[in-house]
C-alpha positions as CSV (number, residue, x, y, z in Angstrom):
1,M,-11.9,-41.2,-21.6
2,K,-13.0,-40.2,-18.1
3,P,-11.8,-36.6,-17.3
4,E,-9.3,-36.1,-14.6
5,V,-7.9,-33.1,-12.7
6,K,-4.6,-32.5,-11.0
7,D,-3.8,-30.0,-8.4
8,L,-0.5,-28.6,-9.7
9,V,0.2,-25.6,-7.5
10,Q,-1.1,-24.2,-4.2
11,T,-0.2,-20.7,-3.1
12,R,-1.3,-18.3,-0.3
13,I,-3.3,-15.3,-1.5
14,P,-4.2,-12.6,1.0
15,T,-7.3,-10.6,-0.1
16,A,-9.7,-8.0,1.2
17,H,-11.8,-10.9,2.3
18,G,-9.1,-12.6,4.2
19,E,-6.5,-15.2,3.3
20,F,-7.1,-18.0,0.8
21,T,-5.1,-20.7,-0.8
22,L,-5.3,-20.8,-4.6
23,H,-5.2,-24.2,-6.1
24,Y,-4.2,-24.3,-9.8
25,Y,-5.7,-27.3,-11.6
26,S,-4.8,-29.0,-14.9
27,N,-7.3,-31.3,-16.4
28,T,-7.9,-33.8,-19.3
29,F,-11.3,-32.3,-20.2
30,D,-10.2,-29.0,-21.8
31,D,-7.1,-26.9,-22.0
32,K,-8.3,-24.2,-19.7
33,E,-6.9,-23.0,-16.4
34,H,-9.5,-23.6,-13.7
35,I,-8.8,-22.7,-10.0
36,A,-10.1,-23.4,-6.6
37,F,-9.9,-20.5,-4.0
38,V,-10.0,-22.2,-0.7
39,K,-10.5,-20.8,2.8
40,G,-9.6,-22.8,5.9
41,D,-9.8,-26.6,6.3
42,V,-12.4,-28.1,4.0
43,A,-11.3,-31.7,3.7
44,D,-13.7,-34.3,5.0
45,K,-16.1,-31.6,6.2
46,Q,-19.9,-31.3,5.7
47,G,-21.9,-28.3,4.5
48,I,-18.9,-26.3,3.2
49,P,-19.9,-23.0,1.6
50,V,-19.1,-23.3,-2.1
51,R,-19.5,-20.9,-5.0
52,I,-18.9,-22.2,-8.5
53,H,-18.3,-19.0,-10.4
54,S,-18.0,-18.9,-14.2
55,E,-15.5,-16.4,-15.5
56,C,-16.9,-13.0,-16.5
57,F,-14.1,-10.7,-17.6
58,T,-16.3,-7.7,-18.0
59,G,-18.0,-8.0,-14.6
60,D,-15.3,-9.6,-12.5
61,V,-12.4,-7.4,-13.7
62,F,-14.0,-4.1,-14.9
63,G,-17.1,-4.1,-12.7
64,S,-19.6,-4.0,-15.6
65,R,-23.1,-3.1,-14.7
66,R,-24.6,-5.2,-17.5
67,C,-24.6,-8.3,-15.2
68,D,-24.4,-9.2,-11.6
69,C,-21.3,-11.4,-11.8
70,G,-18.7,-9.2,-10.2
71,E,-21.0,-8.4,-7.3
72,Q,-21.8,-12.1,-6.8
73,L,-18.1,-12.9,-6.8
74,D,-17.4,-10.3,-4.1
75,M,-20.4,-11.4,-2.0
76,A,-19.4,-15.1,-2.2
77,L,-15.9,-14.4,-1.0
78,H,-17.4,-12.3,1.8
79,L,-19.7,-15.2,2.8
80,I,-16.9,-17.8,2.7
81,N,-14.6,-15.6,4.8
82,K,-17.4,-15.0,7.3
83,A,-17.9,-18.7,7.6
84,G,-14.2,-19.3,8.2
85,A,-14.0,-22.0,5.6
86,G,-15.2,-22.6,2.0
87,V,-14.4,-22.9,-1.6
88,L,-14.8,-20.6,-4.6
89,I,-14.2,-22.5,-7.9
90,Y,-13.4,-20.2,-10.8
91,L,-14.3,-21.9,-14.1
92,R,-13.0,-20.5,-17.3
93,Q,-16.2,-20.6,-19.3
94,E,-16.9,-17.0,-20.3
95,G,-20.3,-15.9,-21.4
96,R,-22.2,-19.0,-20.2
97,G,-19.7,-21.1,-22.2
98,I,-19.7,-19.3,-25.5
99,G,-16.5,-17.3,-25.0
100,L,-15.6,-13.7,-24.7
101,L,-15.9,-12.8,-28.4
102,K,-19.4,-14.2,-28.8
103,K,-20.4,-12.7,-25.5
104,L,-19.5,-9.3,-26.7
105,Q,-21.3,-9.9,-29.9
106,A,-24.3,-10.9,-27.8
107,Y,-24.1,-7.6,-25.9
108,N,-24.4,-5.7,-29.1
109,L,-27.5,-7.8,-30.0
110,Q,-28.9,-7.0,-26.6
111,D,-28.4,-3.3,-27.3
112,Q,-30.5,-3.8,-30.4
113,G,-33.4,-5.3,-28.4
114,L,-32.7,-9.0,-27.9
115,D,-32.6,-10.4,-24.4
116,T,-29.5,-12.4,-23.1
117,V,-31.0,-15.8,-24.0
118,D,-32.2,-14.8,-27.5
119,A,-28.9,-13.2,-28.3
120,N,-27.0,-16.4,-27.6
121,I,-29.4,-18.4,-29.7
122,H,-29.2,-15.9,-32.5
123,L,-25.4,-16.5,-32.5
124,G,-26.0,-20.2,-32.9
125,H,-25.5,-21.2,-29.3
126,L,-27.6,-22.6,-26.5
127,A,-28.9,-20.2,-23.8
128,D,-26.4,-21.8,-21.4
129,E,-23.5,-24.0,-22.5
130,R,-21.7,-24.3,-19.1
131,E,-20.6,-27.6,-17.8
132,Y,-19.7,-28.5,-14.2
133,D,-17.8,-31.8,-14.5
134,I,-14.5,-30.1,-13.7
135,A,-15.9,-28.3,-10.7
136,A,-17.3,-31.6,-9.3
137,L,-13.9,-33.3,-9.8
138,M,-12.1,-30.4,-8.1
139,L,-14.5,-30.6,-5.1
140,K,-13.8,-34.4,-4.8
141,D,-10.1,-33.8,-5.1
142,L,-10.4,-31.3,-2.2
143,R,-12.2,-34.0,-0.3
144,V,-15.3,-31.9,0.4
145,N,-18.0,-34.2,1.8
146,S,-21.0,-32.0,1.2
147,I,-21.6,-28.4,0.3
148,S,-23.9,-25.4,0.9
149,L,-24.0,-24.0,-2.7
150,I,-23.9,-20.3,-3.1
151,T,-26.2,-19.8,-6.1
152,N,-29.5,-18.6,-7.5
153,N,-29.4,-21.2,-10.4
154,P,-31.4,-24.4,-9.9
155,K,-29.7,-26.0,-13.0
156,K,-26.3,-25.7,-11.2
157,I,-27.7,-27.6,-8.2
158,A,-29.2,-30.3,-10.3
159,E,-26.0,-30.7,-12.4
160,L,-23.7,-31.0,-9.3
161,V,-26.1,-33.6,-7.7
162,R,-26.0,-35.6,-11.0
163,L,-22.2,-35.5,-10.9
164,G,-22.1,-37.0,-7.4
165,I,-21.9,-33.9,-5.2
166,T,-24.0,-33.8,-2.1
167,V,-25.7,-30.4,-1.8
168,D,-27.1,-29.8,1.7
169,Q,-28.6,-26.4,1.0
170,R,-28.6,-23.4,-1.2
171,I,-27.3,-20.0,-0.1
172,P,-28.8,-17.2,-2.1
173,V,-26.5,-14.6,-3.6
174,E,-28.8,-11.7,-4.7
175,T,-27.6,-8.3,-5.8
176,D,-29.5,-5.1,-6.2
177,A,-30.7,-4.5,-9.8
178,N,-29.6,-1.4,-11.6
179,S,-30.9,0.3,-14.8
180,D,-28.3,-1.5,-16.9
181,N,-28.9,-5.1,-15.7
182,Q,-32.5,-5.1,-14.7
183,N,-33.8,-6.7,-17.9
184,Y,-30.9,-9.2,-17.8
185,L,-31.9,-10.3,-14.3
186,K,-35.6,-10.5,-15.3
187,T,-34.6,-12.7,-18.2
188,K,-32.7,-15.0,-15.9
189,V,-35.8,-15.4,-13.8
190,E,-38.3,-15.7,-16.6
191,K,-36.4,-17.9,-19.1
192,M,-33.7,-19.7,-16.9
193,S,-35.7,-20.2,-13.7
194,H,-33.2,-18.4,-11.5
195,M,-34.3,-17.8,-8.0
196,L,-34.3,-14.0,-7.8
197,S,-36.6,-11.3,-6.7
198,V,-36.2,-8.5,-9.3
199,T,-37.8,-5.1,-8.7
200,D,-37.6,-2.0,-10.8
201,S,-34.6,0.1,-10.2
202,D,-33.3,3.5,-11.3
203,K,-29.8,3.0,-10.0
């Protein structure tokens, strides 16, 4: 059965990055709560700044230094607010799709010397199990004609194009490396082809 999404609730959310409208979506693909955080008028517009952000409880909520997720989320909201219109889609696919429990187990394996990719594989998963079907359907439901994708991940661009989304350009979202996430960022470059410039850091 072809997956479908339904925009059940829209509500105003004022933030440090300006005012957004939160769209709560149900879907027939999984039983998770995915949302679209929308700034301004995006319907029937071209080149709308879009960030598709996969949930990272530790980074987004607690500001964990093990990754760059929380900083990327903050930067994306800043970029969208500055543009005056845009969409941040928040997908509930923790730990590149393996879930919070397995992600925390992977963290322990990383502390024992494995990198982020090998830790996932050691736990019986792929390096990245995220899917973007729901995100594409949400963008189509919001009637966004084409997007400027806020990402460093070429796979995300390719997947969205495959799903029928027109990507006009990529907007980089690079953060400064610190002593806790430097190897993580290097692994994303070396094993996942992320477009990052990682330098040594003592932060």
